[in-house]
VEXDRENMI-694484 format. One record per residue (C-alpha): residue number from 0; y, z, x; residue in one letter. Coordinates in Angstrom, 3 decimals, decimal comma, always signed. Each point is the difference from the previous one (the first is absolute). Layout:
VEXDRENMI-694484
NUM	Y	Z	X	A
...
This chain:
VEXDRENMI-694484
0	+74,304	-61,512	-42,814	M
1	-0,104	+3,301	+2,002	P
2	-3,709	+0,378	-0,765	N
3	-0,553	-3,627	+1,036	F
4	+1,518	+0,603	+3,450	K
5	-1,716	+3,363	+0,306	K
6	-3,362	-1,596	-0,796	A
7	+0,476	-2,639	+2,716	I
8	+0,900	+2,608	+2,626	V
9	-2,860	+2,316	-0,942	L
10	-2,429	-2,928	-0,023	S
11	+0,952	-0,740	+3,596	N
12	-0,533	+3,637	+1,004	I
13	-3,428	+0,069	-1,667	V
14	-0,928	-3,299	+1,629	S
15	+0,959	+1,250	+3,473	K
16	-1,961	+3,205	-0,549	G
17	-3,136	-1,884	-1,054	L
18	+0,234	-2,355	+2,962	K
19	+0,482	+2,929	+2,382	F
20	-3,357	+1,351	-1,148	F
21	-1,518	-3,486	+0,279	N
22	-0,288	-0,622	-3,738	Y
23	+0,846	-3,196	-1,810	E
24	+3,362	+0,160	-1,759	A
25	-0,470	-2,930	-2,346	T
26	-0,302	+1,681	-3,410	S
27	+0,608	+3,755	-0,029	F
28	+3,759	-0,239	+0,742	P
29	+0,287	-2,191	-3,097	G
30	-1,580	+2,735	-2,100	R
31	+2,623	+2,444	+1,290	V
32	+2,786	-2,476	-0,754	V
33	-1,094	-0,455	-3,615	Q
34	-0,162	+3,766	-0,535	K
35	+3,622	+0,341	+1,129	I
36	+1,278	-3,215	-1,564	C
37	-2,259	-1,267	-2,819	P
38	+2,279	-3,043	-0,524	D
39	-0,159	-0,992	+3,677	F
40	-1,501	-3,459	-0,571	L
41	+2,569	-0,820	-2,676	T
42	+2,852	+1,271	+2,191	E
43	-1,160	-2,246	+2,854	C
44	+1,167	-3,026	-2,008	N
45	+3,551	+1,003	+0,963	N
46	-0,715	+0,032	+3,740	Y
47	-2,353	-2,903	+0,675	V
48	+1,349	-3,515	+0,364	N
49	-1,802	-3,270	-0,680	H
50	-2,502	-1,584	+0,453	P
51	-2,457	+2,433	-1,495	R
52	-3,663	-1,024	+0,240	F
53	-3,070	+1,714	-1,429	A
54	-3,437	-1,113	+1,209	V
55	-3,097	+0,801	-2,043	T
56	-3,602	-1,139	-0,414	G
57	-3,384	+1,188	+1,230	T
58	-0,193	-1,293	+3,572	N
59	+2,655	-0,914	+2,541	G
60	+2,948	+2,066	-1,255	K
61	+0,695	+1,779	+3,290	T
62	-0,263	-3,109	+2,165	T
63	+1,986	-2,204	-2,397	T
64	+2,817	+2,537	-0,360	S
65	-0,026	+0,664	+3,758	G
66	+0,334	-3,690	+0,874	V
67	+2,742	-0,469	-2,608	L
68	+1,884	+3,038	+1,339	S
69	-0,178	-1,429	+3,525	E
70	+1,359	-3,345	-1,232	I
71	+2,898	+1,702	-1,780	L
72	+0,677	+2,112	+3,098	Y
73	+0,245	-3,146	+2,132	K
74	+2,327	-1,342	-2,689	H
75	+2,300	+2,960	+0,659	G
76	-1,094	+2,383	-2,739	L
77	-1,391	+3,415	+0,914	N
78	-1,913	+0,449	-3,244	V
79	-1,844	+3,144	-1,050	I
80	-3,782	-0,474	+0,069	N
81	-2,893	+2,420	-0,548	N
82	-1,681	-1,594	+2,994	K
83	-2,968	+2,354	+0,289	L
84	-1,206	-0,912	-3,460	G
85	+0,782	+3,174	-1,980	A
86	+0,552	-1,918	-3,234	N
87	-0,153	+2,552	-2,794	M
88	+3,229	+1,599	-1,319	P
89	+0,118	+2,826	+2,561	N
90	-0,481	-2,485	+2,843	G
91	+2,686	-2,316	-1,360	I
92	+2,451	+2,885	-0,429	V
93	-0,780	+1,147	+3,558	T
94	+0,779	-3,479	+1,334	A
95	+3,276	-0,201	-1,924	L
96	+1,178	+3,465	+1,024	S
97	-0,867	-0,547	+3,680	S
98	+1,664	-3,414	-0,119	G
99	+3,210	+1,399	-1,487	L
100	+0,168	+3,059	+2,279	Y
101	+1,356	-1,751	+3,153	P
102	+2,969	-1,341	-1,984	K
103	+0,703	+3,445	-1,434	L
104	-0,284	+1,618	+3,445	K
105	+2,267	-2,558	+1,692	K
106	+2,716	-0,233	-2,640	N
107	-0,220	+3,423	-1,664	K
108	-0,243	-2,005	-3,168	D
109	-2,317	-2,582	-1,505	L
110	+0,575	-3,706	+0,558	F
111	-1,979	-2,885	-1,399	M
112	-3,387	-0,678	+1,602	A
113	-0,653	-3,665	+0,815	D
114	-2,768	-0,420	-2,570	G
115	-3,653	+0,948	-0,419	V
116	-3,489	-1,409	+0,309	V
117	-2,177	+2,569	-1,743	L
118	-3,739	-0,339	-0,261	E
119	-1,014	+1,477	-3,345	C
120	-3,425	+1,042	-1,240	D
121	-0,819	-2,231	-2,953	E
122	-0,776	+3,007	-2,205	A
123	+3,456	+1,498	+0,626	Y
124	+2,226	-3,084	+0,003	F
125	+1,103	+0,554	-3,601	S
126	+0,975	+3,620	+0,814	Y
127	+2,142	-1,075	+2,955	V
128	+1,478	-3,058	-1,755	A
129	+1,092	+2,185	-2,915	N
130	+2,294	+1,900	+2,390	K
131	+0,879	-2,386	+2,830	F
132	+1,201	-3,575	-0,598	V
133	-1,671	-2,710	+2,098	F
134	+1,156	-3,591	+0,444	D
135	-3,465	-1,350	+0,811	Y
136	-3,620	+0,986	-0,469	L
137	-2,517	-1,693	+2,309	L
138	-3,580	+0,159	-1,332	I
139	-2,725	-0,697	+2,558	T
140	-3,306	+0,088	-1,938	N
141	-2,204	+2,123	-2,250	L
142	-3,485	+1,123	+1,009	F
143	-2,221	+2,883	-1,060	R
144	+1,219	+3,060	+1,856	D
145	-0,713	+3,707	-0,500	Q
146	-1,528	-0,391	-3,452	L
147	-0,024	+3,765	-0,441	D
148	+3,820	-0,011	+0,121	R
149	+1,032	-3,344	-1,456	Y
150	-2,881	-1,188	-2,149	G
151	-0,516	-3,756	-0,122	E
152	+2,655	-2,499	+1,098	M
153	+1,343	-0,290	-3,532	D
154	+1,390	+3,531	+0,246	T
155	+1,999	-0,785	+3,143	A
156	+1,169	-3,300	-1,485	R
157	+1,354	+1,735	-3,124	K
158	+1,852	+2,553	+2,124	K
159	+1,643	-2,778	+2,020	I
160	+1,018	-1,845	-3,187	I
161	+1,483	+3,215	-1,382	K
162	+2,084	+0,409	+3,159	G
163	+1,258	-3,585	-0,249	I
164	+0,964	+0,513	-3,633	E
165	+2,083	+3,000	+1,091	L
166	+1,860	-2,279	+2,448	S
167	+1,467	-2,855	-2,083	P
168	+1,831	-1,678	+2,906	D
169	-2,754	+0,234	+2,594	I
170	-1,407	-3,175	+1,619	K
171	-3,746	-0,200	+0,652	I
172	-1,415	-1,604	+3,152	I
173	-3,640	-0,445	-0,975	L
174	-3,137	-1,218	+1,775	N
175	-1,033	-2,781	-2,385	A
176	-3,363	-0,456	+1,760	D
177	-1,258	+3,181	-1,666	D
178	-1,069	-0,680	-3,612	P
179	-0,033	+3,732	-0,669	S
180	+3,821	-0,118	+0,214	L
181	+0,288	-2,777	-2,594	F
182	+0,258	+2,464	-2,876	E
183	+3,099	+1,535	+1,583	I
184	+1,906	-3,285	-0,023	S
185	-1,521	-1,076	-3,332	D
186	+1,097	+3,200	-1,730	S
187	+3,578	-0,615	+1,182	L
188	+0,074	-3,801	-0,265	K
189	+3,015	+0,149	-2,308	H
190	+1,949	+0,818	+3,176	N
191	-0,718	-3,324	+1,708	G
192	+2,379	+0,488	+2,920	D
193	-1,333	+3,466	+0,752	K
194	-2,897	-1,150	+2,196	F
195	-0,230	-1,528	+3,458	I
196	-3,546	-1,114	+0,792	Y
197	-1,537	-0,237	+3,458	Y
198	-3,463	-1,039	+1,120	G
199	-2,129	-1,978	+2,424	I
200	-0,883	-3,684	-0,355	T
201	-2,533	-0,332	+2,844	S
202	-1,758	+2,100	+2,635	V
203	-1,607	-1,206	+3,222	D
204	-1,825	+2,179	+2,511	Y
205	+0,055	-0,537	+3,768	A
206	-2,108	+2,743	+1,614	D
207	-0,276	+2,396	-2,943	Y
208	-2,880	+0,749	-2,359	E
209	+0,341	-2,642	-2,721	K
210	-2,068	+1,604	-2,764	T
211	+1,392	+2,831	-2,102	S
212	-2,406	+2,447	-1,652	K
213	+2,735	+1,891	-1,840	S
214	-1,005	+0,748	-3,605	P
215	+2,028	-1,756	-2,666	S
216	+1,789	+2,481	-2,262	E
217	+1,205	-2,499	-2,626	A
218	-2,827	-2,183	-1,271	I
219	+1,160	-0,986	-3,483	Y
220	+3,045	-1,844	-1,283	C
221	+2,600	+2,460	-1,344	P
222	+0,664	-2,329	-2,973	L
223	-3,368	-1,267	-1,269	C
224	-2,354	+2,251	+2,020	H
225	-2,021	-2,934	+1,270	D
226	-1,020	-0,032	+3,669	E
227	+2,818	-0,734	+2,466	I
228	-0,540	-3,084	+2,168	L
229	+1,609	-0,942	+3,309	Y
230	+1,274	-3,117	+1,714	N
231	+0,163	+2,213	+3,088	K
232	-1,021	+3,650	+0,289	R
233	+1,191	+1,893	+3,072	Y
234	-1,352	+3,528	-0,396	Y
235	-0,882	+2,349	-2,853	A
236	+1,640	-1,546	-3,083	Q
237	+2,938	-1,486	+1,925	L
238	+0,375	-3,767	-0,005	G
239	+1,027	-3,113	-1,935	D
240	-1,640	+1,051	-3,258	W
241	-0,310	-1,618	-3,430	Y
242	-1,922	+0,244	-3,260	C
243	-1,495	-2,605	-2,333	R
244	+2,413	+1,200	-2,696	C
245	+2,912	-1,405	+2,023	G
246	+1,233	+3,285	+1,424	N
247	+0,573	-0,245	+3,756	K
248	+1,981	+1,202	+2,963	R
249	+3,686	-0,679	-0,597	V
250	+2,015	-2,382	+2,155	N
251	+1,004	+1,755	+3,203	L
252	+3,636	+0,573	+0,902	D
253	-1,004	+0,923	+3,549	I
254	-3,240	-1,334	+1,483	S
255	-1,758	+0,084	+3,344	A
256	-2,679	-1,818	+1,909	R
257	-1,696	+2,509	+2,288	V
258	-1,915	-0,416	+3,259	L
259	-1,930	+3,174	+0,885	V
260	-0,964	+0,855	+3,592	Y
261	-1,758	+3,139	+1,248	S
262	+3,267	+1,338	+1,463	D
263	+2,725	-1,585	-2,166	K
264	+0,789	-2,146	-3,020	S
265	+2,369	-2,959	-0,381	I
266	+1,759	-0,433	-3,345	L
267	+1,574	-3,308	-1,019	D
268	+2,245	+1,204	-2,820	V
269	+1,694	-2,256	-2,549	K
270	+3,028	+1,176	-1,987	Y
271	+2,512	-2,165	-1,854	K
272	-1,341	-3,209	+1,601	D
273	+0,403	+1,415	+3,503	K
274	-2,828	+0,917	+2,382	N
275	+0,023	+2,960	+2,369	F
276	-2,603	+0,827	+2,647	I
277	-0,681	+3,699	+0,662	F
278	-2,471	+1,796	+2,251	K
279	-1,343	+3,516	-0,416	T
280	-2,255	+1,999	+2,297	T
281	-1,257	+1,978	-2,995	L
282	-3,529	-1,315	-0,307	T
283	-2,069	-1,039	-2,994	G
284	+0,771	-1,959	-3,144	L
285	+0,823	+3,235	-1,860	Y
286	+2,839	+0,605	+2,476	N
287	+1,141	-3,610	-0,362	A
288	+0,466	+0,792	-3,699	Y
289	+1,945	+3,164	+0,895	N
290	+2,266	-1,913	+2,363	V
291	+0,482	-2,804	-2,540	L
292	+1,129	+2,552	-2,579	G
293	+2,594	+1,408	+2,411	A
294	+1,147	-3,489	+1,039	I
295	+0,352	-0,966	-3,675	S
296	+2,245	+2,987	-0,658	A
297	+2,081	-0,829	+3,071	A
298	+0,411	-3,673	-0,954	L
299	+1,097	+0,991	-3,493	V
300	+2,665	+2,122	+1,705	Q
301	+1,161	-3,032	+1,962	G
302	-0,997	+1,387	+3,396	I
303	-0,155	-2,614	+2,751	E
304	-3,244	-1,203	+1,550	Q
305	+0,952	+1,210	+3,500	K
306	+0,568	+3,535	-1,257	V
307	-3,407	+0,030	-1,707	I
308	-1,668	-1,420	+3,137	E
309	+1,593	+2,691	+2,176	C
310	-1,133	+2,752	-2,376	A
311	-3,588	-1,297	-0,075	L
312	-0,055	-0,153	+3,815	D
313	+1,187	+3,590	+0,371	E
314	-1,751	+1,665	-2,927	Y
315	-2,392	+2,776	+1,012	S
316	-2,787	+0,905	-2,428	P
317	+0,352	+3,271	-1,865	V
318	-2,394	+2,676	+1,198	F
319	-3,529	-0,779	-1,139	G
320	+0,754	-3,537	-1,165	R
321	-1,699	-1,922	+2,801	H
322	+1,797	+2,140	+2,551	Q
323	-1,119	-0,467	+3,606	K
324	+0,264	+2,552	+2,807	I
325	-0,817	-0,863	+3,616	K
326	-2,515	+2,358	+1,603	L
327	-0,274	+1,273	+3,557	K
328	-3,475	-1,533	+0,294	N
329	+1,492	-3,490	-0,369	G
330	-1,074	-0,420	-3,627	G
331	+1,904	+0,670	-3,204	K
332	-0,114	+2,211	-3,064	L
333	+0,563	-1,832	-3,304	T
334	+0,505	+1,908	-3,266	I
335	-0,470	-1,455	-3,499	H
336	+0,585	+1,749	-3,326	L
337	-2,720	-0,832	-2,550	I
338	+0,063	+1,216	-3,595	K
339	-1,633	-2,481	-2,382	N
340	-2,660	-2,740	+0,052	P
341	+2,300	-3,014	+0,365	V
342	+2,188	+1,474	+2,730	G
343	-2,993	+1,338	+1,919	A
344	-1,861	-3,309	-0,308	S
345	+2,927	-1,955	+1,406	E
346	+0,364	+2,423	+2,930	V
347	-3,746	-0,290	+0,666	L
348	+0,269	-3,778	-0,185	R
349	+2,360	+0,104	+2,976	G
350	-2,386	+2,266	+1,919	L
351	-3,070	-2,170	-0,419	K
352	-1,488	-1,034	+3,374	N
353	+2,115	+2,645	+1,744	L
354	-0,995	+0,368	+3,653	Q
355	+0,248	+2,804	+2,576	N
356	+1,017	+2,524	-2,644	S
357	-1,171	+3,162	-1,674	R
358	+0,995	+1,020	-3,514	M
359	+0,886	+3,233	-1,772	L
360	+0,032	+0,081	-3,811	I
361	+1,536	+3,052	-1,682	S
362	-0,324	+0,307	-3,787	I
363	+1,632	+2,882	-1,896	N
364	+0,013	+0,645	-3,741	D
365	+3,097	+2,167	-0,290	N
366	+2,398	-0,597	-2,896	Y
367	+2,219	-2,411	+1,962	A
368	-3,080	-1,988	+1,092	D
369	-1,548	-0,176	-3,446	G
370	-2,938	+2,216	-0,940	R
371	-2,239	-2,935	-0,910	D
372	-1,420	-1,670	+3,132	V
373	-2,376	-2,322	-1,836	S
374	+2,244	-2,822	+1,263	W
375	-1,885	+0,237	+3,306	L
376	-2,873	-1,869	-1,662	W
377	+2,256	-2,872	-1,083	D
378	+1,630	-0,447	+3,423	A
379	-1,590	-2,501	+2,398	D
380	-1,466	+2,394	+2,565	F
381	-2,744	-2,593	+0,452	E
382	+2,506	-1,573	+2,416	A
383	-1,076	+2,773	+2,417	L
384	-3,706	-0,820	-0,248	R
385	+0,003	-1,628	+3,444	D
386	+2,560	+2,323	+1,587	F
387	-1,710	+0,847	+3,300	N
388	+1,637	+3,255	+1,044	N
389	+0,449	+3,565	-1,214	V
390	+1,519	+0,796	-3,382	I
391	+1,114	+3,593	-0,568	Y
392	+0,417	+1,277	-3,582	T
393	+2,075	+3,025	-0,933	T
394	+2,076	+1,459	-2,820	G
395	-1,023	+1,850	-3,144	T
396	-2,200	-2,980	-0,929	R
397	-1,439	-0,709	+3,448	S
398	-3,582	-0,020	-1,308	Y
399	+0,913	-2,334	-2,875	D
400	+1,463	-2,382	+2,550	M
401	-3,082	+0,266	+2,201	A
402	-2,226	-0,749	-2,995	L
403	+2,120	-3,035	-0,860	R
404	-0,384	-1,320	+3,563	L
405	-3,749	+0,524	-0,198	K
406	-0,243	-2,153	-3,129	Y
407	+2,351	-2,551	+1,586	A
408	-2,681	-0,525	+2,651	G
409	+1,806	+1,622	+2,932	F
410	-2,225	+1,185	+2,872	N
411	-0,535	+3,726	-0,713	Q
412	-0,651	+0,831	+3,651	S
413	+3,665	-0,865	+0,709	L
414	+1,325	+2,271	-2,747	L
415	+1,534	+3,404	+0,829	E
416	+0,827	+2,230	-2,963	I
417	+2,522	+2,768	+0,468	F
418	-0,378	+3,009	-2,266	D
419	+2,518	-0,316	-2,816	N
420	+1,639	+3,321	+0,882	T
421	+1,380	-1,472	+3,230	K
422	+3,568	-1,288	+0,063	E
423	+0,377	-3,728	+0,500	V
424	+2,386	+0,475	+2,940	S
425	-2,664	+2,037	+1,831	K
426	-2,601	-2,669	-0,685	C
427	+2,448	-2,629	+1,185	L
428	+0,421	+1,798	+3,316	K
429	-3,771	+0,185	+0,438	I
430	-0,346	-3,718	-0,761	A
431	+2,804	-0,879	+2,424	L
432	-1,587	+2,144	+2,690	N
433	-3,276	-1,934	-0,442	D
434	+1,619	-3,383	+0,639	L
435	-1,004	-1,961	+3,063	K
436	+2,488	-1,850	+2,195	E
437	+1,995	-2,621	-1,963	K
438	-1,904	+0,862	-3,184	E
439	+1,995	+0,072	-3,253	N
440	-0,146	+2,385	-2,936	L
441	+0,680	-1,201	-3,561	V
442	+0,744	+2,692	-2,591	V
443	-0,345	-0,556	-3,757	L
444	+1,409	+2,972	-1,892	V
445	+1,062	+1,062	-3,482	T
446	+3,471	+1,359	-0,712	Y
447	-0,281	+3,737	+0,691	T
448	-1,962	-0,634	+3,177	G
449	+2,727	-2,391	+1,107	L
450	+2,616	+2,709	-0,547	L
451	-2,027	+2,380	+2,153	E
452	-0,306	-2,557	+2,797	I
453	+3,724	-0,703	-0,206	N
454	+0,705	+3,719	+0,227	K
455	-2,052	+0,270	+3,194	N
456	+0,630	-3,438	+1,507	I
457	+2,356	+1,278	+2,701	K
458	-2,670	+2,316	+1,411	N
459	-2,588	-2,751	-0,294	I
460	+2,146	-2,565	+1,816	T
461	+0,956	+2,572	+2,654	D
462	-3,709	+0,384	+0,735	D
463	-1,203	-3,591	-0,394	F
464	+2,948	-2,347	-0,500	G
465	+2,228	-1,887	+2,383	M
């Protein structure tokens, strides 16, 4: 116990020191904590109340966990959440220690935290679940992502199953529209009451690009290996799927009909024979799925519709997840994290036919980004073929990105390539300085570039923001 308290206090000191020097404090304090108190995660079970949610999957973890945290906050629970997306063990430990510190500081002793919503990297869920007991695991989807780190999807799926097996009482809130998740529920089907399935029954588009070019990551039936068929396919492999062998999407416990606009989505959600209408300003069908996952978790907790509505109205996107910043020139800066072909394709889908905007694309191949950037060739950059303004490329793979745009058919005379030794924040300032009155800048960036922008965003907004 003394080492546990000492680790929390020292973590706070390290975090303050890093922030003073304008460094992110999302993971390193957790490394310090685990050196001082190796059993920190296990010890946290004694000081964190319920509910305890883990969120895993390839895309949408940060947004889903952020929306769910906001809902629980409006419900009166100040849950601990690794809101900036540091989802490996050091990041999770950092979030827990920083969340527990205010209670220790105020009371000179530790009191129970209100609960947690912890986004967890799919490759590390089993490690965390072996030490910290969750009530629920929400699984968003599985796509190819950083093949150099994870291998094919089967590797991530096995790691998630292992984590579930280490948590005998955990409930799974699972996106049934993704056939790549079927093997998770099938492998644990002897626990019939363990799963809560959510999904979408119909999608209509108002003023949004209707056609998805996202590559499908699950083509064959997980039982008979015949080709998967669809009554309705929404994007990538997500949809109302079935196979000739009789295997199909399970019956949904929580379903939604979705109407997608360019600036919002409306979700008509059905749960236990009741219908609830929700609106989110998070754009794109991929975000509708994220919001539906969070709503599903909230409904399972018995949270009232008005509380969920209030949370959705007041939720602000996490940095880099469709975040918008007003600019002094009358336009806006919008920042999107991209990291794999499906996620990038869905972001690009929402940017098709974009007007009065320039674009900056920053691609790095550092460890946290994934060394293998071949995914650029699977993402739908053809959506930018008719983009009629400047695109800047930067990052360690700026020339790879420029080459991809060339083969996508983008006008090469509008392409500006920054040397890959330049920092993305410097390139961002140059791009912002080039903007005309009321012109917008859209930034697509991989993870380490996003961290750099976040580190320097105050200086950037002081110069260009409102």
